[in-house]
Every structure is written in structure tokens, then in C-alpha cells.
C-alpha positions as CSV (number, residue, x, y, z in Angstrom):
1,M,0.0,0.0,0.0
2,A,1.4,3.4,-1.0
3,E,2.2,5.9,1.8
4,G,0.4,8.7,0.0
5,M,-2.9,6.8,-0.7
6,K,-5.6,9.1,-2.0
7,I,-8.3,9.1,0.7
8,E,-10.7,11.0,-1.5
9,E,-10.8,8.2,-4.0
10,V,-12.0,5.7,-1.4
11,E,-15.6,4.9,-2.1
12,S,-17.9,3.4,0.6
13,Q,-18.5,-0.3,0.1
14,A,-21.3,-0.4,2.8
15,K,-24.0,-2.9,2.0
16,T,-27.6,-1.9,1.9
17,K,-28.9,-2.6,5.4
18,R,-31.7,-5.2,5.8
19,I,-33.2,-3.2,8.6
20,N,-36.0,-1.1,6.9
21,V,-38.5,-2.8,9.2
22,H,-36.7,-1.2,12.2
23,T,-36.2,2.4,10.9
24,H,-38.3,3.7,13.8
25,I,-35.8,2.5,16.5
26,K,-33.6,5.3,17.8
27,G,-32.2,3.7,21.0
28,L,-32.8,1.4,23.9
29,G,-35.3,3.7,25.6
30,L,-33.7,3.8,29.0
31,E,-33.9,6.2,31.9
32,E,-30.8,8.0,33.2
33,G,-30.5,5.2,35.9
34,G,-30.5,2.5,33.2
35,K,-34.1,1.3,33.8
36,P,-36.2,0.7,30.7
37,L,-39.3,2.8,29.9
38,Q,-42.2,0.8,28.6
39,V,-42.3,2.6,25.2
40,S,-39.5,4.9,24.3
41,Q,-37.3,5.7,21.3
42,G,-39.4,3.4,19.1
43,I,-38.7,0.3,21.1
44,V,-41.4,-1.6,23.1
45,G,-41.3,-4.3,25.8
46,Q,-38.3,-6.6,26.4
47,E,-37.5,-4.7,29.6
48,E,-35.0,-7.1,31.0
49,A,-33.2,-7.6,27.7
50,R,-33.0,-3.8,27.2
51,E,-31.6,-3.2,30.7
52,A,-28.9,-5.9,30.0
53,A,-28.2,-4.3,26.6
54,G,-27.8,-0.9,28.4
55,V,-25.1,-2.5,30.6
56,V,-23.4,-3.8,27.5
57,V,-23.4,-0.3,26.0
58,E,-21.7,1.0,29.2
59,L,-19.1,-1.8,29.0
60,I,-18.4,-0.8,25.3
61,R,-18.0,2.9,26.2
62,S,-15.7,2.2,29.1
63,G,-13.5,-0.1,26.8
64,K,-14.2,-3.3,28.8
65,M,-15.7,-5.4,26.0
66,A,-12.3,-6.6,24.5
67,G,-12.3,-10.3,23.7
68,R,-16.1,-10.6,24.4
69,A,-19.2,-10.7,22.3
70,V,-23.0,-10.6,22.9
71,L,-25.5,-13.4,22.1
72,L,-29.2,-12.6,21.8
73,A,-31.1,-15.8,22.3
74,G,-34.9,-16.0,21.8
75,G,-37.6,-17.3,19.5
76,P,-38.5,-15.9,16.1
77,G,-40.0,-12.4,16.2
78,T,-38.9,-11.6,19.7
79,G,-36.9,-8.4,18.8
80,K,-33.3,-9.7,18.5
81,T,-32.5,-7.6,15.4
82,A,-34.3,-4.6,16.9
83,L,-32.2,-4.9,20.1
84,A,-28.9,-5.1,18.1
85,I,-29.9,-1.9,16.1
86,A,-30.9,-0.1,19.4
87,I,-27.4,-0.9,20.8
88,S,-25.8,0.5,17.7
89,Q,-28.0,3.7,17.9
90,E,-27.0,4.2,21.5
91,L,-23.3,4.2,20.5
92,G,-23.9,7.0,18.0
93,N,-25.0,7.8,14.5
94,K,-21.4,7.6,13.1
95,V,-20.9,4.0,14.4
96,P,-20.9,1.5,11.5
97,F,-23.6,-1.1,11.7
98,C,-22.9,-4.2,9.6
99,P,-25.7,-6.8,9.5
100,M,-25.2,-10.3,8.0
101,V,-26.8,-13.8,8.2
102,G,-24.8,-16.9,9.1
103,S,-25.6,-18.5,5.8
104,E,-23.9,-15.7,3.8
105,V,-20.5,-17.3,4.4
106,Y,-21.2,-20.2,2.1
107,S,-20.0,-19.3,-1.4
108,Q,-18.5,-21.0,-4.4
109,E,-16.1,-18.1,-5.1
110,V,-14.8,-17.0,-1.7
111,K,-13.7,-18.8,1.4
112,K,-16.0,-18.7,4.5
113,T,-13.4,-17.0,6.7
114,E,-12.7,-14.4,4.0
115,I,-16.4,-13.3,4.0
116,L,-16.3,-13.1,7.8
117,A,-13.0,-11.1,7.6
118,E,-14.7,-8.7,5.1
119,N,-17.6,-8.1,7.4
120,F,-15.4,-7.7,10.4
121,R,-13.5,-4.9,8.6
122,R,-16.7,-3.4,7.2
123,A,-17.8,-2.9,10.9
124,I,-14.6,-1.0,11.9
125,G,-14.9,2.7,11.1
126,L,-12.1,5.2,10.5
127,R,-12.2,9.0,10.8
128,I,-9.4,10.3,8.7
129,K,-8.3,13.9,9.1
130,E,-5.9,15.5,6.6
131,K,-4.7,19.0,6.0
132,K,-5.1,19.7,2.3
133,E,-4.6,22.6,-0.1
134,V,-8.1,23.6,-1.4
135,Y,-10.1,26.2,-3.2
136,E,-13.2,26.9,-1.1
137,G,-16.1,29.3,-1.5
138,E,-19.6,30.0,-2.8
139,V,-20.0,29.5,-6.5
140,F,-21.1,32.7,-8.2
141,E,-20.1,31.7,-11.8
142,L,-19.9,28.4,-13.5
143,R,-19.3,28.4,-17.2
144,P,-17.9,25.6,-19.4
145,E,-15.9,26.8,-22.5
146,E,-16.2,24.8,-25.7
147,S,-13.8,24.3,-28.6
148,V,-13.8,22.3,-31.8
149,N,-13.1,18.7,-31.2
150,P,-9.8,17.8,-33.1
151,V,-10.9,14.2,-33.6
152,A,-14.4,14.9,-34.9
153,G,-14.2,18.3,-36.6
154,H,-18.0,18.8,-36.8
155,S,-18.6,18.6,-33.1
156,K,-17.4,20.6,-30.1
157,T,-16.0,19.5,-26.8
158,I,-15.4,21.2,-23.4
159,S,-11.9,22.6,-23.4
160,H,-12.0,24.0,-19.8
161,V,-14.4,25.4,-17.2
162,I,-14.5,28.8,-15.6
163,I,-15.7,28.9,-12.0
164,G,-15.9,31.9,-9.7
165,L,-15.7,31.3,-5.9
166,R,-16.6,33.9,-3.2
167,T,-15.6,34.0,0.5
168,T,-16.0,36.7,3.2
169,K,-12.6,38.0,2.3
170,G,-12.9,38.2,-1.5
171,T,-13.5,36.4,-4.8
172,Q,-11.4,34.4,-7.2
173,Q,-12.0,33.1,-10.7
174,L,-10.4,29.7,-11.7
175,K,-9.8,28.1,-15.0
176,L,-10.1,24.3,-14.5
177,D,-9.5,21.1,-16.4
178,P,-12.6,19.6,-18.2
179,T,-12.4,16.4,-16.0
180,I,-13.2,18.7,-13.0
181,Y,-16.3,19.8,-14.8
182,T,-17.4,16.1,-14.8
183,A,-16.8,16.0,-11.0
184,L,-18.9,19.2,-10.6
185,Q,-21.8,17.7,-12.5
186,K,-21.6,14.5,-10.5
187,E,-21.9,16.6,-7.3
188,R,-24.7,18.6,-8.9
189,V,-23.0,21.9,-8.3
190,S,-24.8,25.1,-9.3
191,C,-24.5,28.8,-8.5
192,G,-25.1,29.5,-4.8
193,D,-23.6,26.2,-3.6
194,V,-20.6,26.2,-1.2
195,I,-18.0,23.8,-2.5
196,Y,-14.3,23.0,-2.1
197,I,-11.9,21.7,-4.8
198,E,-8.7,19.9,-3.7
199,A,-5.7,21.5,-5.4
200,N,-3.7,18.3,-5.8
201,S,-6.3,15.7,-6.9
202,G,-9.1,17.9,-8.3
203,A,-11.6,16.2,-6.1
204,V,-14.8,18.2,-5.7
205,K,-17.0,18.2,-2.6
206,R,-20.4,20.1,-2.3
207,V,-20.7,21.2,1.3
208,G,-24.2,22.6,1.0
209,R,-26.3,25.6,-0.1
210,S,-25.2,29.1,0.9
211,D,-27.3,30.5,3.8
212,A,-27.9,33.6,1.7
213,Y,-30.5,31.5,-0.2
214,A,-32.2,30.2,2.9
215,T,-35.3,32.3,2.3
216,E,-36.0,30.6,-1.0
217,Y,-38.7,28.0,-1.3
218,D,-37.3,24.8,-2.7
219,L,-38.9,21.5,-3.4
220,E,-36.2,19.6,-1.6
221,A,-34.9,20.3,1.9
222,E,-31.4,21.8,1.6
223,E,-28.6,22.0,4.0
224,Y,-27.7,25.6,4.3
225,V,-24.1,26.6,5.3
226,P,-22.5,30.0,6.0
227,L,-20.2,31.7,3.6
228,P,-16.6,30.4,4.1
229,K,-14.2,32.7,5.9
230,G,-10.6,33.6,4.8
231,D,-9.1,33.4,1.3
232,V,-10.5,31.2,-1.5
233,H,-7.1,29.4,-1.7
234,K,-6.2,27.9,1.7
235,R,-5.2,24.9,3.7
236,K,-8.2,23.1,5.2
237,E,-8.6,20.0,7.5
238,I,-10.7,17.5,5.5
239,I,-12.5,14.8,7.6
240,Q,-13.7,11.6,5.9
241,D,-15.5,8.6,7.4
242,V,-14.5,5.3,5.9
243,T,-14.2,1.6,7.0
244,L,-11.2,-0.7,6.9
245,N,-13.0,-2.7,4.2
246,D,-13.2,0.5,2.1
247,L,-9.4,0.8,2.2
248,D,-9.1,-2.9,1.4
249,Q,-11.3,-2.7,-1.7
250,A,-9.7,0.6,-2.9
251,N,-6.1,-0.8,-2.7
252,A,-7.0,-4.3,-4.0
253,R,-8.6,-2.9,-7.2
254,P,-6.5,-4.1,-10.1
255,K,-4.7,-1.4,-12.1
256,G,-4.6,-3.2,-15.4
257,G,-3.6,-1.8,-18.8
258,Q,-6.0,-0.5,-21.4
259,D,-5.1,-3.1,-24.1
260,I,-7.6,-5.7,-25.3
261,M,-6.0,-8.6,-23.4
262,S,-6.1,-6.7,-20.1
263,M,-9.7,-5.8,-20.6
264,M,-10.6,-9.4,-21.5
265,G,-8.7,-10.6,-18.5
266,N,-10.8,-8.4,-16.2
267,I,-14.0,-9.7,-17.8
268,M,-13.0,-13.3,-17.3
269,K,-12.1,-12.8,-13.6
270,P,-14.8,-13.8,-11.1
271,K,-16.9,-11.1,-9.7
272,R,-15.6,-11.5,-6.1
273,T,-11.9,-11.8,-5.4
274,E,-10.2,-12.5,-2.1
275,I,-8.1,-9.8,-0.5
276,T,-4.8,-11.2,0.7
277,Q,-3.8,-11.2,4.3
278,K,-0.5,-9.5,3.3
279,L,-2.4,-6.5,1.9
280,R,-4.6,-6.3,5.0
281,E,-1.5,-6.3,7.2
282,E,0.1,-3.5,5.1
283,I,-3.1,-1.4,5.5
284,N,-3.2,-2.0,9.2
285,K,0.4,-0.8,9.5
286,V,-0.4,2.5,7.7
287,V,-3.6,2.9,9.7
288,N,-1.7,2.4,13.0
289,K,0.9,4.9,11.8
290,Y,-1.8,7.4,11.1
291,I,-3.4,6.8,14.5
292,A,0.0,7.4,16.2
293,Q,0.4,10.7,14.2
294,G,-3.2,11.8,15.1
295,I,-4.3,11.8,11.5
296,C,-6.8,8.9,12.0
297,E,-9.2,7.8,14.7
298,V,-10.6,4.2,15.0
299,N,-14.4,4.0,15.5
300,P,-15.3,0.3,16.2
301,G,-18.8,-0.4,15.0
302,V,-21.2,-3.3,15.4
303,L,-21.1,-6.6,13.5
304,F,-24.5,-8.3,13.8
305,I,-24.5,-12.0,12.8
306,D,-28.1,-13.3,12.7
307,E,-28.8,-17.1,12.6
308,V,-25.3,-17.7,14.1
309,H,-26.1,-21.4,14.3
310,M,-25.6,-21.6,10.5
311,L,-21.9,-21.1,10.9
312,D,-19.7,-24.2,11.0
313,I,-16.7,-25.1,13.3
314,E,-14.2,-23.4,10.9
315,C,-16.1,-20.1,11.2
316,F,-16.4,-20.4,15.0
317,T,-12.6,-21.0,15.2
318,Y,-12.0,-17.8,13.2
319,L,-14.4,-15.8,15.5
320,N,-12.5,-17.0,18.6
321,K,-9.3,-15.6,17.1
322,A,-10.8,-12.4,15.6
323,L,-12.4,-11.4,18.9
324,E,-8.9,-11.0,20.4
325,S,-7.7,-8.7,17.6
326,T,-6.8,-5.1,18.5
327,L,-8.9,-4.0,15.5
328,A,-12.1,-5.8,16.4
329,P,-15.7,-4.5,16.2
330,I,-18.4,-5.1,18.8
331,V,-19.8,-8.5,17.8
332,I,-23.5,-9.3,18.4
333,L,-24.7,-12.8,17.6
334,A,-28.4,-13.9,17.4
335,T,-30.0,-17.3,17.3
336,N,-33.4,-18.9,17.9
337,R,-32.1,-22.4,18.5
338,G,-31.8,-24.4,21.8
339,N,-29.6,-27.5,21.9
340,T,-28.5,-28.3,18.4
341,F,-25.6,-29.8,16.5
342,I,-22.7,-27.6,15.6
343,R,-22.8,-27.4,11.8
344,G,-20.2,-29.8,10.2
345,T,-19.9,-32.0,13.4
346,N,-21.9,-34.5,15.4
347,I,-21.3,-32.4,18.6
348,L,-24.5,-31.3,20.4
349,S,-24.1,-27.9,22.0
350,P,-26.3,-25.0,23.3
351,H,-27.4,-22.8,20.5
352,G,-25.2,-24.8,18.1
353,I,-22.1,-22.8,19.3
354,P,-18.9,-24.4,20.6
355,L,-18.5,-24.2,24.4
356,D,-15.2,-22.4,24.2
357,L,-16.9,-19.6,22.3
358,L,-20.0,-19.6,24.5
359,D,-17.7,-18.9,27.5
360,R,-16.8,-15.5,25.8
361,L,-20.4,-14.5,25.3
362,L,-22.7,-12.3,27.4
363,I,-26.0,-14.0,26.7
364,I,-29.2,-11.9,26.7
365,R,-32.6,-13.7,26.4
366,T,-35.5,-12.2,24.6
367,Q,-39.1,-13.2,25.6
368,P,-42.2,-13.5,23.4
369,Y,-44.1,-10.2,23.2
370,K,-47.3,-9.6,25.1
371,L,-50.5,-8.5,23.4
372,E,-50.2,-4.9,24.5
373,H,-46.6,-4.8,23.3
374,I,-47.5,-6.1,19.9
375,Q,-50.3,-3.5,19.7
376,F,-47.8,-0.7,20.5
377,I,-45.3,-2.0,17.9
378,L,-47.9,-2.2,15.2
379,R,-49.2,1.3,16.0
380,I,-45.6,2.7,15.7
381,R,-45.0,0.8,12.4
382,A,-48.3,2.1,11.0
383,E,-47.4,5.7,11.9
384,T,-43.9,5.2,10.4
385,E,-45.3,3.9,7.1
386,G,-48.1,6.5,7.0
387,I,-50.9,3.9,7.3
388,K,-54.2,4.9,8.8
389,I,-55.7,2.0,10.8
390,S,-58.8,1.8,13.0
391,D,-58.7,0.7,16.7
392,E,-60.7,-2.4,16.0
393,A,-58.4,-3.4,13.1
394,L,-55.3,-2.7,15.2
395,Q,-56.7,-4.9,18.0
396,R,-57.5,-7.8,15.6
397,L,-54.1,-7.5,13.9
398,S,-52.4,-7.6,17.4
399,E,-54.4,-10.8,18.2
400,I,-53.2,-12.3,14.9
401,G,-49.6,-11.4,15.9
402,L,-50.0,-13.1,19.3
403,E,-51.5,-16.3,17.6
404,T,-48.9,-16.5,14.9
405,S,-45.9,-14.1,15.2
406,L,-45.1,-10.4,15.4
407,R,-43.3,-10.5,12.1
408,H,-46.3,-11.9,10.3
409,A,-48.5,-9.2,11.7
410,V,-46.1,-6.4,10.6
411,Q,-46.0,-8.0,7.2
412,L,-49.7,-7.8,6.8
413,L,-49.8,-4.0,7.3
414,S,-48.6,-3.1,3.8
415,P,-51.0,-5.5,1.9
416,A,-53.8,-4.2,4.1
417,N,-53.0,-0.6,3.1
418,V,-53.0,-1.6,-0.6
419,L,-56.5,-3.1,-0.1
420,A,-57.7,0.0,1.7
421,L,-56.5,2.1,-1.3
422,T,-58.6,0.0,-3.7
423,V,-61.7,0.5,-1.5
424,R,-61.2,4.2,-0.9
425,A,-58.4,5.9,-2.8
426,D,-59.1,9.4,-1.5
427,N,-59.0,8.5,2.2
428,P,-57.7,4.9,2.8
429,V,-58.3,3.5,6.3
430,V,-57.5,-0.1,7.2
431,D,-60.6,-1.4,9.0
432,L,-61.6,-4.7,10.6
433,D,-63.0,-6.2,7.4
434,I,-59.7,-5.5,5.5
435,I,-57.7,-7.2,8.2
436,Q,-60.0,-10.2,8.0
437,D,-59.6,-10.3,4.2
438,V,-55.8,-10.0,4.3
439,S,-55.4,-12.7,7.0
440,T,-57.2,-15.1,4.8
441,L,-55.3,-14.1,1.6
442,F,-51.8,-14.6,3.2
443,L,-51.0,-17.6,5.4
444,S,-48.8,-17.5,8.4
445,A,-45.9,-19.9,8.8
446,K,-48.0,-21.9,11.3
447,D,-51.0,-22.2,9.0
448,S,-48.7,-23.2,6.1
449,A,-47.0,-25.9,8.2
450,E,-50.4,-27.3,9.1
451,L,-51.2,-27.8,5.3
452,V,-48.1,-29.9,4.7
453,K,-48.3,-31.8,8.0
454,G,-48.0,-35.6,7.6
455,E,-47.8,-36.1,3.9
456,G,-45.0,-33.5,3.2
457,F,-47.0,-31.9,0.4
458,I,-50.2,-29.9,0.1
459,T,-53.1,-32.4,-0.5
460,H,-56.1,-30.1,-0.3
């Protein structure tokens, strides 16, 4: 890895989070003394589990979670994922949250331990601070200049771009390369925006809209920022949040030639390639050097592994070792299994996890939700999704959730809203009749299991 790596070229490799069902959760909903409130910060019930999770958060903040992990054990639909997200939210908005499922490690292209390593490093955040030479100000002029294309004489091409920047101290007009104009378009820069352009790399960053335009009525909500102080040309501290995996991917990207054989070689390569341990060690050395110099801060995030019983003995051995690493995230495991065989062995163990790893875990149990808790959760989800639902319908849907599962009841909300729209498009309200219709149209897991009971296939 080169010493002068270009941080601005590092693109985030963060996966799309599978947590849109839990977007309403903002924290653990605890009082100052650590006691849980019945309904707070979007989370309901599970008082004992939330109180235990609050203690875990304090352990993490005080730096006493090294070498340990958390196991959330409970039946399906008892809020294990919600609890993991709440812990992440308590640690702060900038803390990376990396969710994965145990079965994700099985691939024909990449080793199991490589996928685990990738997710471990995706959950470790870095805040990189660098002093850079920049041109910063409010854009008051943006004009691309065209000239005749020497290759195709009948067409024109952009030869350069003229941009005017304004600060509290003065103005400056710049003549820039056409490649920077492409970067300006990518950032959607227009007159009135506050931007900075890095002098060495030409990287463009739109900071926001100048607060001089704050009285305008725009369709989209803008972030308004004050007019920059000082000169247009200055040295500025740039802060960028990336993860260790972002650095791995940026430095592992092949720099092949432009000839036909190089391009064909890239096409023939598999979509996923393994990052060597040697490269990771080199990146760790540079990161540690940056930490010592005060350029970089490590921000350990949360790695959430759902269905951890799907991992095999090789993966568990890797987890044991990885938890002792100096650069390790907070690991939260979740399972709904009791005594089961460790995958790949004939060893029966609690939760399908080896005993030596179980000794490292703080185990939190989640309990089935009560009727009133299900009703609270469904009401919050309906409000979050903008669904109008009557009290009778909410009561019936809560009873369905108690009979089947909370997850099934939440899943019925959206189809019920679609049916309500077909009945009354101008003012859709989910009533009792719609809930009854939806519950007959879509089977729960228990109802479906009853159909295939005995014969192994649907007979009627």
C-alpha cells in the first residue's frame, strides 16, 4: 500500500442494510439510571433484555468489552435484530452497523473465513483527518468553455471550465480542467452552492447551499451553510469517514492496462476476489501509523450476525481468534435455536455454538411479546409507514400477531393498506374487514405448516 494513498478516491462499500422494518428504532429507551421505559425511542417491551443491553453499552463505552461478544437468544419475532440496532444507535450515528446472516458465508467463489473477515473490517470505522490545499467558496459563476473537437471536426468538446468562488474576504476566478467539470456535474453543483476543490487531486465536494439563499422555497430540503471565511485558496482540514473494508477494496482494485488482453482478463475474472492477508497487514500498518500521528481515529462499529447457528466449526474458530484482535468491532450474535448440533460436526451444543466460544459471550434472552406490546409496535409501524388503521383493526391484527408471530402481523400491514387504497383511494383507512380479508389471503408460517403436516406436500 502506498504511503500517499488518496483518501478522496476511497468509495464506501457499505451494504444496503436489511433493517428497513426497524427504521423507527432510535435507541434502547432507558432512563438515566439505566431502567427501561415501557415505550421509548421506538422500542417496546423486552424490559430485562433492554436493561442488560444498556449494561453492554456502558461496557463498550468504558472499553471493557475486549475479547467478548453478545449473544441474543430467543424465539423468532422476539426483537433480536431490533435490540442489536438499538445498541448501535446508543453508541452514536457515526458508528458503522454491519448486519449479516450466518448462511452468507457459504459461497463457491470466496472462502468462508474471507467473508467473515470482510464483514469484520466493514464494521470498523475510521475517521481520517488530513490538511489539504483547497479552493473553497460559494459558486457565483460556472461556465464551461467549448472548442472544436480535433478528432471529430463537426462537433465541439469542453476545453475548460471557468468557475468563480466567493468568501467573506474576496472572490477568485479559476480556469479548470474539463475532468473537474465532470466532477462538478456529479456533485450537482450550481451557482449559490458552497464547495471546495482539492488542489492536488481535483476532487470536488459540495458542502451545501449558501445560507444567503435560505429564504428561497425549494422542493427539496437543503442543508444551508455559512459563507466560508478567509481566502479562497487555503489549507483546510478534511474529515472523511470510511471503514477498513473500504481501504481494502480501494487498494485491491487491479490497475490493469488498457489493451484488449487486459480488458478481456478483467472480464474473465470472477466477480468476487479475495483480499490477501498481506495487503490487510500493510493497510493495518499504515492505519496504525496514522493513529500514532493523530491523523486517524478508530471508531469500532457493530457486527451483527443473525442465525449464528448456521456457521460451522471453521467459522467459530475464526471468530474466537478475531475477537482477540486489537482492531475488532463489537460482535452481536443472534439465534433462535436451543440445543442443536454444531454445523459440520456431530457435537450437540447449546445454540449450536462451541462451548469455548460460549464462554466468551454475554447471553441476553428475549421473551415473546405480550398482546399490549404487539399493539404498541404495530401502531408505531403504521405511523412510520403512514398507514391509517382503526382501533378495531389494530386490536385484531395484534391478536393475529399473538397467535402467529409479530413478524407476520407487521408484514400484513402493507397489503392491508393496498386493499384500503382500492376500496377508498381518497382516504384509505385499514378497518376490521380489510384485516380479516388480508389474514385469509396470506397464510402465516404456522398455517402453512399445518397444510403440509403428515404427507410432506399440500393435499387439499
